[in-house]
C-alpha positions as CSV (number, residue, x, y, z in Angstrom):
1,X,-105.9,74.1,4.5
2,X,-109.6,74.0,4.0
3,X,-110.0,70.5,5.2
4,X,-108.1,67.7,6.9
5,X,-106.4,65.2,4.6
6,X,-107.4,61.6,4.8
7,X,-104.6,59.0,5.2
8,X,-105.4,57.8,1.7
9,X,-104.8,61.4,0.4
10,X,-101.6,61.6,2.4
11,X,-100.5,58.2,0.9
12,X,-101.1,59.6,-2.6
13,X,-99.0,62.6,-1.9
14,X,-96.3,60.4,-0.3
15,X,-96.2,58.3,-3.5
16,X,-95.7,61.5,-5.5
17,X,-92.9,62.7,-3.2
18,X,-91.2,59.3,-3.2
19,X,-91.3,58.6,-6.9
20,X,-88.9,61.3,-8.1
21,X,-86.5,60.3,-5.4
22,X,-85.9,57.1,-7.5
23,X,-84.4,59.2,-10.3
24,X,-83.0,62.3,-8.8
25,X,-80.3,61.7,-6.2
26,X,-79.9,65.5,-5.7
27,X,-83.5,65.9,-4.7
28,X,-84.0,66.2,-0.9
29,X,-86.8,64.5,0.9
30,X,-88.1,67.9,2.0
31,X,-88.1,69.3,-1.6
32,X,-89.9,66.2,-2.9
33,X,-92.5,66.5,-0.2
34,X,-93.0,70.3,-0.8
35,X,-93.4,69.7,-4.6
36,X,-95.9,66.9,-4.1
37,X,-97.9,69.1,-1.7
38,X,-97.8,71.9,-4.2
39,X,-99.0,69.7,-7.0
40,X,-102.0,68.4,-5.0
41,X,-103.0,71.2,-2.8
42,X,-102.1,74.4,-4.7
43,X,-105.8,75.6,-4.8
44,X,-106.3,74.9,-1.1
45,X,-103.2,76.6,0.3
46,X,-102.5,80.2,1.2
47,X,-98.9,81.5,1.7
48,X,-98.8,80.6,5.3
49,X,-100.0,77.0,4.8
50,X,-97.8,76.3,1.8
51,X,-95.0,75.2,4.1
52,X,-97.2,72.9,6.2
53,X,-96.3,69.2,6.0
54,X,-98.9,66.8,7.4
55,X,-97.1,64.8,10.1
56,X,-98.1,61.4,8.7
57,X,-96.7,62.5,5.3
58,X,-93.4,63.2,6.9
59,X,-93.5,59.8,8.7
60,X,-94.2,58.0,5.5
61,X,-91.6,59.7,3.3
62,X,-88.9,59.7,5.9
63,X,-89.6,56.2,7.0
64,X,-89.5,54.8,3.5
65,X,-86.2,56.6,2.8
66,X,-84.6,55.7,6.2
67,X,-85.6,52.0,5.9
68,X,-85.3,51.5,2.2
69,X,-82.5,48.9,2.3
70,X,-84.5,46.6,4.6
71,X,-87.7,47.2,2.7
72,X,-86.0,46.5,-0.6
73,X,-84.6,43.2,0.8
74,X,-88.1,42.1,1.7
75,X,-89.2,42.9,-1.8
76,X,-86.3,41.0,-3.4
77,X,-86.9,38.0,-1.1
78,X,-90.4,37.6,-2.7
79,X,-89.4,38.1,-6.4
80,X,-89.1,35.2,-8.8
81,X,-85.6,33.7,-9.1
82,X,-83.5,35.8,-11.4
83,X,-85.5,38.9,-10.8
84,X,-84.0,42.0,-9.0
85,X,-85.8,45.1,-7.8
86,X,-84.1,47.2,-10.5
87,X,-86.1,45.3,-13.2
88,X,-89.5,46.3,-11.7
89,X,-91.4,49.4,-12.7
90,X,-90.4,52.3,-10.5
91,X,-94.0,53.2,-9.6
92,X,-94.6,49.6,-8.5
93,X,-91.5,49.7,-6.3
94,X,-92.5,53.0,-4.8
95,X,-96.0,51.6,-3.9
96,X,-94.5,48.4,-2.5
97,X,-92.0,50.4,-0.4
98,X,-94.7,52.6,1.1
99,X,-97.0,49.6,1.9
100,X,-94.2,47.5,3.4
101,X,-93.1,50.4,5.5
102,X,-96.6,50.7,6.9
103,X,-96.9,47.0,7.4
104,X,-93.6,46.6,9.2
105,X,-93.1,49.9,11.1
106,X,-96.5,51.7,11.6
107,X,-98.3,50.1,14.5
108,X,-101.7,51.8,14.1
109,X,-102.1,50.6,10.5
110,X,-103.2,47.0,10.2
111,X,-101.4,45.1,7.5
112,X,-104.5,44.4,5.6
113,X,-105.3,48.1,5.4
114,X,-101.7,48.8,4.1
115,X,-102.2,46.1,1.5
116,X,-105.6,47.4,0.4
117,X,-104.3,51.0,0.2
118,X,-101.4,49.8,-1.9
119,X,-103.9,48.1,-4.3
120,X,-105.8,51.4,-4.5
121,X,-102.6,53.3,-5.2
122,X,-101.7,50.9,-7.9
123,X,-105.2,51.4,-9.5
124,X,-104.5,55.2,-9.4
125,X,-100.9,55.3,-10.5
126,X,-100.3,52.1,-12.5
127,X,-102.3,49.5,-14.3
128,X,-104.2,46.2,-13.7
129,X,-101.2,44.0,-14.2
130,X,-99.3,46.1,-11.6
131,X,-102.2,46.0,-9.2
132,X,-102.2,42.2,-9.3
133,X,-98.4,42.1,-8.9
134,X,-98.5,44.5,-5.9
135,X,-101.3,42.4,-4.4
136,X,-99.4,39.1,-4.8
137,X,-96.1,40.4,-3.5
138,X,-97.6,42.2,-0.5
139,X,-99.7,39.2,0.4
140,X,-96.5,37.1,0.5
141,X,-94.7,39.8,2.6
142,X,-97.7,40.0,4.9
143,X,-97.6,36.2,5.5
144,X,-93.9,36.5,6.4
145,X,-94.4,39.4,8.7
146,X,-97.3,37.6,10.5
147,X,-95.2,34.4,11.0
């Protein structure tokens, strides 16, 4: 690769890898990661680099997948009565899962950084209403995790 990827760029690629896993049960984590890398970095990769997966990208995608049940329960705990996770926009759920994984399981990412990154991801991949929803839910989760 011509340059090192920032963690923000890695999070964007992670979102693009995690999102199709919501719909395609036959898709493997590795195939989703490879496809997301290809979409984002096709101009920067030569044949040898095409199989390279940034370690933090693997941590994020594997971590979200491996801890999805716990993460989803945290999300559901902070939804309004009568709401379930399956009623939420899939992109919002994907962003929430990634942020909560970082808040709960990644020690070198402060919770406020994970929250702010999620808001930026919502701006990129969703809309203003989703950005506000993501901010509110993650703020509540952050308070719970800090308690």
